[in-house]
N, C-alpha and C positions, 0 to 999 in steps of 0.2 A: 914605917916598914913596921909591920903586922910582930915582930920577933916567934910567929907560930904558935904565940898562946892567946890572942884573941880572938873571941868570935868574930865571924861576917857572916852577917844577914844581908842582903839585896837581893833590890829585882834585877835578872837579867837586861832586860830591857832600858835599865839606865844607865848599861855598860856601851861606851861608845864602840863602832864594828869601826875595823879598817881592812880596806883593798888589800889583796894578795897579791902584789904586784906580779908574780912566779906565776899564778894560774890567772884562766878567767872567767868573767863572773863570780868570781869567790873574795868574801869577806869572812871575818875572824877576830872574835871578841874574846880578852884574852879576862875569863871568869874569876879567876883566883891564879895570882901569877907567884913569881919565886917572893918577892916581897910580903905574900901575904901566908905565907904554909912553907915547911921548913923542906917538905921533900918532893911533891908534886905540885905542877900548873894542871889547869883545867881551864881548854879552849874550846870554844864554839864555834863550830866550822858552817858556812852557809854558801852553798853554789847553787846559782842560776839554774833555770833549768840551760842542760848544754852546755853550762860553766866546768870548770874542773881544775885539776891539778895537772903538772909534767909529770915524766918519768924523774923519781929523784929519788935519794935515799938523808937518810937521820943519823945522825952516831948517836941517837936516842928511840927508845921500844916506843910504842903507841899504843896505849888501849882506847877505842872507840868502841861509841856506843851513836845506834842511828834513830835519829830524836822523829826523822819524817822524810818522805820522797824517797826514792832508790837513785841506786848507780851501779853504776863499772867500775870495778876496784880490780888493778891491775896490780897484785904480790906478786916477786917475784917474776916465773913465766904461766902462772894460772891467774887467768881472766876469773873475777867472782860478782854473780849480780847483789849486791844488797838491797836492803831495806828497813823499813818503821821494826824499832823492837832486837836487829841483832847485833851481834857484839862484833868485833875484830881486832884481835892482836898483828903486830906486825913489830918484826923483834928490829932491833938496832943493825943497818949497816942493806938491809934488804929491799931492792927497788921496788916502789910501790908507786903507781899513779891513780885519779879517780874522772870520771866523767858522769855529770848527774845526766841523770834518763827520765824523761814523761814530761809533764806537766807543768810541776811543783817542786819548789826549791828542793834542794837536796840536805840535811842538814844533821849533824852528827858532831856528838861531843868529843874533844879528845885529851885522855891525861897522860903528860906526859913527866921522866923524872925530874926537879929543878935542876940541873947540870948544863953546862956549855952545850949547845946542840947544833953539830956543822950540817950544814944542807947542801948536796951536791945536784944540782940540775943537768940529768944525762941526757946526754945528745940526741942517741937512738933509743930506742924503744924498745923495753925488753919482754916485749908481750907479742901473742896473736891474737886477734878477738875476729 
C-alpha cells in the first residue's frame, strides 16, 4: 500500500488489462487504485468497436475524459455523442450506458472516489436512441 505519500510514475502500458464481464468488448486498467492514493482512483476503459457497457448505476460519481474514438453514452434519459477531448460527469446513482461507434476503439479515463461502489445492472434500458 502506498499510504498516499509516495510518488508513482509508471507506464500505463505495463499495467494489466482486465476484461469487464458486464460489458462486451470492454477492458479496464486500474492506473491508480485505492492502495496508491487516498482520495481517488483512476481507471482507463477501452471498448472495441461495437463494444460497450449495459445500462447501470453506480453509488459513486464518475469524472471522465475521452482519449480516443467516439461513442454513444446514455445518461439518464439523454443520449450523448462523445469523442476525443470531451469531458463527461456522471453523478452517483444516475443510470448510464456506453456503445463504441466507428472503426476504432473508444478509450477514456474515469476518475472515481476511493469509497465503496455498488454497481447495479438495470434490466430495462433507460434511454431512447
